[in-house]
Each structure stands twice: as structure tokens, then as C-alpha cells.
N, C-alpha and C positions, 0 to 999 in steps of 0.2 A: 625201501631197499637201497641200501648202500654199496658202492663198488668203487674201484677204482678206475679214474676216466682214462688212465694211459698216459698221462703228461708229467708224471713224476711229482703229483701234489698228494695232498691230504686226500683220503678218502670222501666223496660227496654223493648225495642224493641223486640219483636218477629214476626218472618215471618210466616203467614197464607198462605198455598199454598193448593189450591182448591183439593179436594179427599186425603189429607192426614191426615189421623186418622179421616176421616168421614168430612172433610173440618174444622175440629178444629185445635187450637192452639198445640203446640208442646208440652204444659204441661199436656195433657190429652191423657193418655194411655191404650187402650183396650186390654184384655187378648188375644182375636184374632190375635193382631199384632205381637206377641212374642210366641219363644217355650218354652216350660216348662222348670223349673230351670236346670234339667239335661242335657237340650240340650244345653244351653247358657254357659256352663261354658267356663272360660278363657282356649283358646285352642281350641274351637267349631268352625267351620268355620265361618269366618267374610266375609265381603266384604272389598273390599282393603282400606278403612279407617278406619277400625276396629268397624262397625256398624256391630252388630251381624246379621247374613244372615239367612232369610230376615225379615227386619223389612219393612212392608209394608201395605197397606189395599186396599179396591176396588179399591180405585183409582190408584194404583201404588205404587211400591217399593221406597222407599224412602234411597239413599246412603249416604247422605250428613248431615244428621240431628246434627252429633255431632261437624261437623265443623261450620254450621250456628249457633248454640247455642253459640260456643265459640267466633265466630266474633261478635254476639250481646251483648255479656258481655263485650266484649273490647272496647264498644262503637261505635260500626259501625252501626249507627242508621238512618242513611239519606236515603231519598228516593231513590238516586241513587244506594247505596249499597245494599238496599233492592230488588229492581229490577233486580240487577245482579245476586244475590244470587239466587232468584226466577228461573231466567232464567237458571242458572247453574244446580238447581236440576233439572228441568224440562229433560233438556238435558241428564243428568244421568238417568232419568227415561226410558227414550227411551232408549237409549242405552243398560240398563240393562235388561229391560223387554224383549227387541228383542233377545239378545243374552243369557239368563239364564234361564227363566220361559216358559215351555210349558204352553197349554192349561190347565187351572185348574182340578184337579181331574181326572176322568176317571178311568176304570176297574184296570188299572195297578197301579195308585197311590193309589186306596183301596186297592190291593194287598202287597203294602209295608207298609201300616197302619197296616194290619194283621201282616206281617211279625214283626214288631216293638212290637206289643201286644204280640205275643208268646215269643219273647226274654225278654220281661217286666216278663210275666208270669214266665220263667224259671228261670229267675236270680234274678229278685227283688222280686219273690213271695218266694222266698227260706227262708225268714222272719217269713213269714206267716205259712209256713210249720215247722219251728222249734219250734212252739208252741206245736204242735203234738210231734214231735219227742221228745221235752225235757220232757215232760210228761213220755214217755216211757222209756228213759235213767235213770230218777230220780228213775223210780219203778224197774228197771232193773240191767244191767251194772254198772251203777253209781248210787245204791241207798245210798252207804254211802259217797256222793259227795254232799255238801251243794247246794241246789238250787241257790243261789247267782254265785257260781264259774263256773256252768254250764252255767249260764246266760252270763259270761264273753265272753264266746266262741263266742256267734252271736253279742256281742257288738264289740270284735275285728275284725269280718268280717265287719261291719258297718262303723267302724271308718276307716279300710283301703279303703272300697269301696269308701268313701267321700275322701278320699286323692288321691287316684290314678286315681279318674274321671279326675283329672285336667291333669295328665299323658296321659292319655287315649286319651283325648281331644287333646294333642298337638301331639301324635303320629299319629292318625288318619289322622289330618290334613297334615301332612308331609308326609307319608307312603300310606296313602289311607285307609277311613273307613273300609270296607269289609276285608282288610287284617289284619289291627288290631283286627277285630271282630273274624277272626278266631283263634287268640291267645286265647281272652278272653272265646270263647265256649270251647276249647280245656281244657283250664285252669279249666274251671268249671266242666267239665266229670271229669278231674282226680283228682281233689281236692276231689270230693264226692267219688270216688271209692276208693282213698287211705285213706279217713277217716274211710270206713267202714272195711279195712283188718283187724285192730286188733282195738277191741273196747279199747283203751287206753286214757286216759285222755289229756297226753300232746300230742299224735298224733290228736286228735280233735282239739286240738289249733292250730297245726302246718297246718293242711290240711282243716278243716272245718272254722277255723277262720281265720287266715292269708292268706292261699292259694286262699281260695274260694272268700274272701274279694278282694283280688286285682285282680282275674280274672274278679270278676263282675264289680269293679271299671274302668279297661280297657274298657270294652264294653258300659257300661250306657250312656256316652254322646253322642256316636256315633250313636245307635239306636233311643235315644232320639230325636235327633236333624235332622233325616231325613225326617220326615213327613212334616216340615215345607216348605221342599224344593218342594213340591209337591202341596201346597194347599196355597191361598191365604184369599179368602172369608169366607172358611171352616177350615183353619189352628186351631181356637179355637176347633172345634169339633174333627178334627183328631189326632191332638197330644194329647188331653183329651182321646181318646179312646186307643191311644198308653199307656200312663201314666197308666190307668185304669188296665191294665195286671196285674201291681204287686198285686191288691188287688183282681181281680176276676179271675184269672189264679191263683194267691196262695192259694185262698179259695178252688178253685177245687181240686188243688194239696193236700192240706190238707185231705180231704175227701178220695183220693186216698190211700194216704201213711196211715192214720189211719186205713183203710180197710185192708192193706196187713200186718200190724204191728204184729196182732195175731197170722197170720199164716207163715209170711217169717222170724220173726223177724226182730232184728235192722239193723245186718250187711246185709242180703239179700235185705230188703227193701229200705236200701240207694243204694245199688247197683242196683237195678231195677229202682228205681226214679231218678237216675243218667244216666241212658241208656234212659230211656224215655225223658228225660231232653235233651239229646244230639240228637237224631232223631228228635226233634219238633226245637230245633235251628237250624239243618242242613238244615230243608225246609224251616226255617225262612230265613237264610241267603240268600236262592236262590230267594226267592221272595223281596229281598231290592233291590233296584235301587238308586245309589248315583248320582245325577245331576250335585252339585257343590262341588268340596272339592280342597284342595290345592291353592298354592298363596295365601296364607294371609299375609300380612304383619307385622313386628313387633309391637307387642302392648306397650302402656304405662301401666306398672301394676296397677296404683294406678292414678285415676282422680285428678286433682290440686283442693283445696279444701276441699276435703271431711274429710280429718284428723279434722277440725276445725268446722265440721257439728256436733251439736249436736245429730239431727237425725239421723245421720249414725250410731252413739253408741245407741240410742234408738232400732234400728232396730237388731242389732248384738245381743244387750245383749236380746231382747226378744225372738229371734231364739234361742240362747244358752240356756236360761232357761227352754222354753216350750218343747225342745226335752227332757228333762229327763223324761216328764210326758206322752208323746203320746204312748209312745210304750207300756206301761204296759197293757192294753186289749189286745193286740195281744198276746204277750206273754204269759200272766197266766190265759187268760179266759178258756184254758183247764184244768188246774189244778184246776180252782176255782169250773168248771162244776163238775168234779169229787168227789171233796170235799164236794159238795152240795147235791149232788145224786149219792152216789157210788153204787147203785144198777144199773146204766147205765154203770160202766167200767167192761163188759163184753165181751171184744172184738169186740162189734160193732161200726159202726162209729158215733153213736148217740153223745157221749160225743165231737167229733170235729165238732158237727153243730154249735155251736155258733163260733166258729174259722172261719168256711165257711161263715157263714153270715156275719161277721165283716169284712172279705175280699170283700165281696160284696160291703158293707157300704161305705170303703174305695175306692173300684174302682168307683162307681157310684158318689161318692162325689169329688174325681178329676173332674169328667166330668162337673157336677153342678157347683162347684165354679170359673168356668171360665167365666160361664155365671152371676153369682151373681156379679162378679166382674164389668162386663161391666156395671151393673143397678145400684149399689151404691158405686162403686170405689173400688179399689183393696186393699187399705189400710184399710178400713172399713169392709172389707170381711175377711182380717186377723186376723181382731180383733175380730170378730164373729167365726172364727173358733177355736181361742184358748178360747174364751169365754166358748161358748157351750161345746166344748169340755172338760173343764174343769168341768164345771156345772154337765154335765151326769156322769162323774166319782164321783165328792164329792156328789152329791144329789141322784143319781139313783142306782149306783153300790153298795153300802153297804144296800139298801133293794132289791136288786133284786137275789131273793131266788128261785121262781120257775124258771123251763125249758124255759119257754116261755120269762118270763122276763128278763133273762140272753141273751136270743137271742135278744130282743129288745135292750137291751143295748149294746150288741157287734156292732150292726149295727148302732145305734145312734151316740155313741161314735166315731167311727171311720169314720161315714159319716161327722161329723162336725171337728173332732180333727185329722183327719190323712191326711187333703188333702191340709194342708197350704203348699208344698213343690211348688205345682202348681203355686202359687201364687208370689214366690219369684221373678221373673224377672220382672212381671208386676209390682209389690210393688216398687222394686229398682226403676225402669224407672219413675214410679210417683214422688217418692220422691227426686230423683237427675238427671232426665233427660236421656237421651239415650247415651251421652258420657260416655266412658268406662263401658258401661251394663256388658259387659261378666265378667270384673274382679270384678265389683259388686257383681254380682250372683254369681260368684267362693267363694267369701269370704264368703258371707252368705251360702253358702253349708258347707263349712268347719267348721264354728262355730258349726254347727249340731252335728259335729263328737264327740266331748266328750260325749254331750249326750247320744249317740246312742251306745257308749261306755259303758260307768258306769251307765248310767240311770236303763237299766234292772238289773245290780247287785246291785243298791241300793235298789231295788224294792225287791229283793230276801233278802237282809238281813233285810229290814223292816218286811217281812214275818217270817223269823228265829227268829226275836227278840221280836215278839209279839206272840207267840205261833199260827203262821198261819193265823193271822188276817188279811182278805181280805180287810175288812172297813179299817183298819191302812193303806194297801197300797192305796185303793182308794183315802183316803184324802190327802196321799202324793203326788201322780202324778198328781191327779187333782188339789191340790194348786199349782204346778209348773205352769199347763197351765194357771191358772188364774192368776199367777204373771207375767206371760208373756202378757198377755192381758192389763196388767196396764201399764207396761212399754211401751209398743206401744203408749200409750197414749201421751206422750210426743212429738214423731214424728208427730203423727197425730194432735195436736192442734198447735204444731209451725207452721207449714204447713196452715192448715185451721182450724182457731179458732173457727168457728161456729159450735153448737154444731150438728145441722142438715146440712150435708154439703155432696154431692157426692165427696169422694175423695180415 
């Protein structure tokens, strides 16, 4: 079978194997066949030939796709070679399924998903809780500190979490997932406790920023990759539920923290929050079951030819620019609510409700985006995520004055604009194939780090220099997401020139 591989090259042969991605060619990839971005970082569990574990479908696991594409690109298009490769894949499928994959799902496997959801709620969900904490800190202990400086704390944590996720994946593969998770869980607890001892800005940077970022980075790729070891047909749903913990669990935590702050104040609230997190993470740790780990072979860091591919730079630049805008609704919606409705700032949890609803939007959006990607294509879905995330910020946020309108904005902006992380591995596979997917995904996650570091800081500077004008903040952050959607169009139309195309 001869088809175009989507890279503006002459047609080349590709092997079609029954049951593989729904009996489709290798160029069509669905989200249900891949783990989320955090779980496919370089260093996460792979099969022996560097294909991220597991890449399969209801028809069986595929352990030799990278080699098949490489062989096809080298010109091995004869009928004999094709049959030989297909036979080898079939043999690998039988051996892999028999030794590595137990029956799909079951109560034990859903318990694992629950454990991963709990870990994501406690560790990734801290970014949502920060929106409540920073409002209290700016009105109390750090009232003379600019909001942009305080935002640098969580920016540092996000940056280091992205960087150390690569380290955590490598260490987990070598020494065991659950062993490294212990360091992440204990580090998370100690960082929060030490940050609460003395309300000092330098200590806030050291412990809440650097310490928490490193601890969460070590854990993130590990608990996000485990669900894919337990499911095949329902992998999209299982991994989506696990990822949604960051939004749903974070939203619930923000309400709890907001309720504690007036009575317990900043220090004791942070200590209680850290203790609750530690207990939940401990329970989650016992729920986990790692079926496959260790024994991965050395990877080639960068796939051949990717540096000469304009679509590669289009994707990376899109992710780089878009990250500067998507966090603003999460970090500033509580302060915006208090400014618009100062009568609500009476110590109740009401001002935190928009943040809670924003977290729910992010969680449900990350589940829904995988199904949308299977229907219209992952690249199209990524474009729509940035497009609508930017439109809701620029067109809706400046006019959201009532409390109900603020809640609606928070949900819609995060339902659409905060779910792109779940699409990164699927988009990478669609654009560049499965060979070297772990490295491509790792690179894509890393280019998010600068925006997560200084994006909220720039937002704070915009507020300070415009007299606390939130419409100015909305136009800044929304325009960054709109720019990201435009940048992605180069990759989309170089691969699929038709205006209406599932890609």
C-alpha cells in the first residue's frame, strides 16, 4: 500500500496491520492509544525498542512501529520485506501481550486510576490552590510585595516541575516508580511545612517555589504513566480521569483552603493543607500497582531529520507562546472576583467559587479533549483549544462583571484553554510518527517551562502598570493564546493542505 506520509515527501510504502490503530495506517494516531504528556516524557517507561509503553489498540500492542517506519523510509518497499515486517510485528504482539498485559481494567486497575487521580489532585492541584493563597498573602503578610513578585514564586515551581519531570522519569525507570514517588510525596510535604514556618519572601521562593517544584516534578511523569499499563480499550478514559485530578481536586482544595484562611490564618492553614495532602498521597501510594518498569534500553535523544522539519518548530513555538496566556484565569480570577465584588470578601468561601469552577472546567476539559481529538484529529483539536481559550479571555473576561458571569468565564476559559497538555503526545505522533515520541513529548513539555515561569509575572506587571485593569490582563493573555493558534496553522497546512480535513 502506498500513501503520502504527510511530510511533503514523495509517496512511500507503509505497512497496514489488522487491529493496529483500528486497522488504519500508521499515520493515523488516536488519543486512546497514548498516555498523557506527563506520562510519555523522555525517561518514562518504554518498550525495548524505545516505543513509549504501551502503544497499542484493541487489536493488540505494537512494539516495532518505529523500526517499521524507519525501514519504510529507507526504501524497503518490496512485497517480501513488507510481509516479513508484518510477521515480526505479529510475533512481537503475541509475546508482548502474553507476558506484560493482564486482562483489561477490573476493580484493581480502577483503584490505580483513583490513586493517580489523588496524587494529581494533591501535587498538580497546588497551582489552583495558589490562586486562593496569593490573594490572602497579598492582603496580609506580603501586602507591600507586588503581585508580580509573588506570582514569580509559583512560576518558579512550575518551571522546575517541568524540568525535573525528565529526571523523575529516568530515576523511576532505573530504581522503581514507587520508590521515587516516596521522595516526591515526602518532598511535597516538607516543602509546604517549611514554607509555613516563617512568612518570609526568600523562604517562600526556596520552599514553595523551588522545593515544591522539584518534588512535584519527580513524581509527575510516574503517576501519570501508570494508568496506561492497566488499560487498552479504555486508556483514553482512564488517563483522562487521572489527569483531571489537577483541576477537579485542585478546585475542591481551593475551597477548603479558602474556608480555613480566615480562622487559621496563612501559616496554620498551609500546615493543615500539607498534612491533608500527605495523608491522601500516602493512601494513593498504596493504591498504585506498577506492572511494567525498568529494563528500558538507551534512547536516541533526537529523531533523525526532525531539526529540518518546519512543522517541528511550528509546534514548539505554538506551545511556547500559548503557555504565557493560559494560566492567567487560574491565578488571578480570585483577586478579580474580590475587586468586582468587595462585599464578598468577608472570610467566606464565596470568592473562591469561581476558582473552584475553573478547576472543574480544566478537569472535565482534559477528559473531553481526548474524545474530540479522536473525532476531528489531534492537531485540529489543539488549534481549537488555543483559539477558544484566547477568545474567551479577550471577548468574555473584560465583560464578565456579575458573579455568575465570572463563574461562567472561569469554567469556559479553562475547559477549552487549559486542556492542551493532554494533546501534546497525540499531536507529536500525528505530525512526526511514533519513532522518538518520548523525546519529542519531553521537548514539547519543556518549552512550556518559560511561559509557566514568567507568564504569571508578566500578567502581574500588566495589572500594576495599568492601575489594576483586568481587561488589559485579559487582552494580553488572550492574545498570546490566539497567537499560538495562528502559529500552529503552519504545521497543520503543511501536513494537511485541505481546509476541511481530519488531522
